[in-house]
N, C-alpha and C positions, 0 to 999 in steps of 0.2 A: 536730416542729417546727411544722407547720401548726396543730396543736391548741393549742400554746402561744401562738402569735401571735394566733390567733382569740380566745383568752381575754383576752389583753391588750387587744384592741380595745374592750372594754367599760369601760376605765379612762381617766381623764382625762389621764394622762401618756403616752399612746400616741404623740402627735406628737413630743414631745421625745425619746422613746426611739429612734424610727426615724430621726430626723435625726442623732442622735449615732451610731447604728449605721452609717449610710451613710458617715459620715466615717471610722470605723474600718475599714470594708471597703476603702476606697480606699487605705489605708496598708498593708494586710496582704500582698498578693501579692508574691512574690519577683521583683524586676525589675532587680537591680543586680549581676549576676554575669557575669564575662567568660568567654569560651568556652575550653574545654580540648579538646585533641585526644582522640578516643575510640579510634581504631583502633590496634592494637598492630603494630609493624613486623614482628614475626616470630611472631605468634600470642600469645594470652594466656598469661603465665607461670604455669601451674598450680602451680608450686612454692610460690606464695604461699598456696595452700590446703592445703599439706601438713601442717602442724602448728600448733596455737595458739601464739602467742608467749608466752614465759614471763612470768608476773606482769604481764600486760597485758590485763585483762578489762574491757570497756566495757559499759555498759548499751546494749542494742540500739537503743532509740529515741533515746538521747542522740546517737548518731552522726549522725542527720539534722540536728542543730543545728550541726554543725561547718561552718565556712565553706567548706572545701575540698569537702566532700560536696555542699553546696548549689550551688556553682559547677559541679561535675561534672554534677549532675542538670540544672541549667539548660542546660548545653551539649547534653545529650541532647534536651531539649525543643525547642531551637532547630534541632537537626539534623533532628528529625522534621518540623518545620514546613518546613524547606528541602527535604527529600526529597519531601514531599507536593506542594510547589509545582513541583518539577522533573518530577514525574510528569505534570503537565499540559502539558508541552512536546510538541508534535507531532513535533518533529525527532528524537526519541529513536529509536535502533535497538532491535531486540529484545533484544540482550545488555544494553544499558544499562537498558532497562526492567525486565528480570528482576532485575538487581542492585539497582535502587532499590526494587522491590517486596519483595525479600527483606529489605532493610534496614528498610523501613517496617514489615514484619511483626515484626521483631526489637524495634523501638522502641515499637510501639503499646501493648503491655501496661504498660510503664513510664509512658508518657504518660497513659493512661487512668486509672491508679491515682493519679497525681499530680494530675490534674484533679479527681477525686472527693475527694481529700484536701483540696485547696484550697477546694472548695465547702463541705465540712464545717467547715473552720476559720473560714470566714465565718459559718456558722450559729452556731458556738460563740461568736464575738464578739458576735453579736446577743443570744444568750441571757444572756451575762455582763452586758451592758448592761441587759437586762430585769431580771435578778436584783438589780443594784445599785439600780435604780429602785424595785423592790418592797420592798427592805430600807428604803429611805428612807421609803416610804409605809407601812411596817409592815403590809404585806399578807401575812399568814401563808400563806394558801392559794396565792397567787401565788409566794411564796418556795419552797414545797414543790414546786410544779409546775415552776418554773424549774430547781431543783436536780436533779430527776429527769431533765429534758431535758438538762441539762448533763452528767450522768454517762453518759447514753445516747450522746450525741455523742462524748464522750471515748473511750468503748469502741470506737466505730466508727472513730474516727481512729487509735487505737492499732492496731487490726487492719489498717487500710489501710497504715499506716506500715511494719508488719512485712512486708506483701506487697510494698510498694515497695522495701524494702531487699533482699528476696529477688530481685526482678527485676533489681537492679543487679549482683548477684554472679554471675559466670559459673559454671555448674555444671561440675564435673569430669566428663569424658566417661565415666569408668569407674565412676561412682557406682552405676550399676544392675547392675554385674557381681556374679556370685556370688564367693565367696572360698574359699580354702584357709586354714584356721586351724590353726596348730601351737602346741603348748605344750611347753616344754623345761624340765626341772628344773635348778636351779642348785646352788650349793654352800651349805653352812651350817656353823655352828660346832659342830653336834652333832645327833645324832638324825636322824629322818626328816622334819623339818619341811618341807623343800623339796618332797619327793615328795608329801607329803600336801597341801600348798598347791597344787601343780601340778594335782592331781586336783580340788581344790575350784574352781579357776579354770576348768578344762575343763568341769566340770559346770555352772558358772555360765553359760557361753556356750551350753551345750546347753539350759538352762532359758530363757535369753533368746531363743534361736531359737524355742522352743515358744511363748513369750509373744508374739513377733512373727509367729507362724504361718509361720515359715520351715521349710525342710527341713534337717535336721541328719544328715549321713551320715558315720559314722566310717570313716576310711580306714586308719588305723594306730594301734596302741596298744601301749605297752610298760609293763606294770605293774611296780611296785616292792614292796618289803616293806611290811608293815603297811597294805596297801591303797592305797598311793600310786601315782604315775605318774612314770616317767622321761621319757617322751615320748608324745605323742599328736597325731594330725592328723585333721581333719574337713573335709568340704566342706559349706558352708552356702549354700543357694540360696533365693531369694525376692526380694521387692521391696526395692530400695535397700539390699542387704546391705552392700556395700562402703562406701557412704556412712556407715552407722552404725558400722561396725567399723574403719574405716581408721585411727583414732587410738588403737586399743587395742594396737597393736604397740609393743613395748619391754619394759623390765625392770620387773616388778612385785615389790615388796619386802614381806615379811611380818615382823611383830614379834609374837611370842606365846610363851606358855609351853607347850611340847609336852605332850600328854596321854599319849602312849605312847612306849615305846622308850628311855627314859632312866632312869638311876638317880635316887634321891631327891636326891643332891647336885647334880644338874644341872637340878633343877626351878627354872629362872630364865628370864628373858626371852631368847629366842634370835632372831637375825635371819637370814633366808634370802631367796633370790630365785628367781624363775623368769622365763622369757622367753616372751612371746607374739609370734608372727609372723603377720601378716595379708597374704595375697597375693591380689590380684584374679585371678579365674579368667577367662582369655581364651577367645575362640572359637578354633577350630582355624585359621581363616583369619588370625588375628592373629599366631600363632606357628607357623611351619612348621619341623619337625624332620627333618633328613635322617637316615634310618636308618643311614647309614654313620658318623654321628657318635656312635652309641650303642654302649655295651658292656653287655650284659645277663648278669648272673650269677644263678644259682639256688643256694639253700642251704636247709637244714632250718630250719623255723620254731622259735623259742624260746618259752619261757613256757608257761603253762597252755594246753593245746591241746584235748583232747577229740577223740575219733574219730581222723581221719587228718591233722589239721592239722599236727602236728609229727612225723609218721612218714614223710613224703615231702618231696622237695625242692620244696615249693610256694612258699616265700618267694623274692622277686625283688629284686635290686639293679640299678638302672639308672644308668649313669654317662654323663654327657654329656662326651665327650672334649675338645672345644674349650674348655670352661669348667671342667671338673673337678667339676661339680656332681654329687652322688650322692644318689639317693633309694632308700629301701628300703620294701617293703611285704610284710607277712606276715599281714594280717588275714583274708584269704579262704583257703578250702581249695584253690581252683583257682589254679594257676600263671598261667593266662591272665588271670584277674580281677586278680590281684596285679600282673601286668605292666601291664595297662591303667591301673590306679589309679596306679602309680608314674610312668608316662608323663604322666598328667594332672597330678600334682603337679610333675613336672619342667617341664612346659609353663608352669605358674604361676610357678615360680622364674625361668625364662628371661624370662618376660614382665615380672617385677618388675625384672630387670636392665635391660631396655629402658626401663622407666619411669624408673629412677634415672638412666640415661644421658641420657635426654631432659630430665629435670628439671635436671641440671647444665648442659646446653646453654642452657636457657631462663632460668635464674636470673639476676637482674640483678646488677650489680656491687656493689650495696649489701650490707652485712653484715647479712642478715636474721637476727634472733634467733629462729629457728624450730627445732623439733625435727627429727630425722632419721628417726625410726622405726627406728633402728638398735638392735642388741642391746646397745650400750654405753650407752644412755640409760635412766636410771631415771625412769619416768614417774609411778609411783603407789606409795603405801605403805598397807598394811593393818595397822593397829595394833589387835590384838585386845584388849590390856589396857586401852586407852582407848576401844575400841569406835568407831573412826572410820576412814574411808578418805579419803586426801588425794591429790589430783592436783597434782603439783608444777609443771605447765605453766601452770595458771591459778589456782593456790592455792585450789582449790575443795574443800570438805570435806563429806562425807556421814556421817551417824551411823547406827548400827545395822548392823554388818557382816553379821549373820545375814540381815537383809532384803536387803542389797546383794547377797550371794552367792546369793540366791534367784532372781536374774535377772529381776526384774519391774520395777515402776514406778520404784523407786529407782535402779536401774542405767540405765534409759531416761532419767530426768531428768539423771543424771550425763553421759551421752553427749550429750544435747541441749545441755548447757552447753558442752561441748567444741566441738560443731558451731557454736554461736552465736559463741563466741569466735573460732574460726578464720575464719568468714565475715566478721565485723566487721574482723578484721585484714587479710583479703584485700581488702576494700573500701577500707580506708584506704591500703593499699599501692597499689592501683589508682589511687586519686585522687592520691597523691603522685607516682606514675609519670607520669601525665598532666600533672601540674603541672610536673615537670622538663622535659617535652618541649614545653612551650608555647613557640612561636616568639617 
């Protein structure tokens, strides 16, 4: 910016440019928004973050142009200013000062990014005025220089606006949790399509965990004929695992022509389903299980074993009597290891029940068109004949199923689109909620 203005100083239209730019700057800042209440009466309703709304996908940066978001943002700016002023009062006691300090720390990142963005917007207006003047003067060198500066500032503004939006969206407290991921084969019109598809999806998440440098620990696996899977479970641990996988839970549908296991007269497109279950893995302090509430059964492991895995009663079934939840594990040779693994999965299932109950209590009276992550909801279709993957919640389509199932960049981009859509919807709901509570 400084280089651009310095270059302009050598030209005759400099004075006109800066006079006009000064007028534009005075009009640009946001100054006409009324205040909206910020604090939630009973905590932030994280149910808003649960699933992306169906067929409602906004461009991230367009959200900042909505009047409601601008008013909400302006209310935070004014609140930060008021908190800062209140901290200068000498009559504050220690408790009040701690509360104000905490609030100031919460608001400061948003205010800082907003101020940086406004400063760049002013710079952009100056460059646009310079560009217009250069075009009138037919100064090719100045035009090129101004356009380069314009693109640079636009990229900086876009980056800051993304950061600004992220600062406005409260983060779900379980986003950093590890997860228990389960895959369960569904039913099909014929052949082993569901079992094979279940295996492919399980391996896709295993590859994605490797791509993200997470740890993928298989807890239980139940193989089917022709190399497929009836059921499998794994623990995935690493940075922000639940954040990236929380929208993968639900029914995944496959449409394909089976390659094996069917007679020639059945070589047509078949439709099958499988279910993905994603459970945040709590700490032991989050879920306490009374040993008296457990019934533990042992039995002989099934399937391909090798050595002593299916010659002793090493498999374990743990039943939580109050809820009736049952978990089996036969992956390990040791009964103790299987018992510990089963209890770990049980703890995750109980934790999920608590989250769902908490969500129902927090959810607003509005009829939010959000998903439920329940097994009854079809979230995605994998059409092998058309080589595409479609997410029905945001109508997003990815091509090249083979690359998608490799669990790399294509899947990551897909997941990021879901996260972006969910965050935008959460922000809009937050703004609407504050708007309805305005006195």
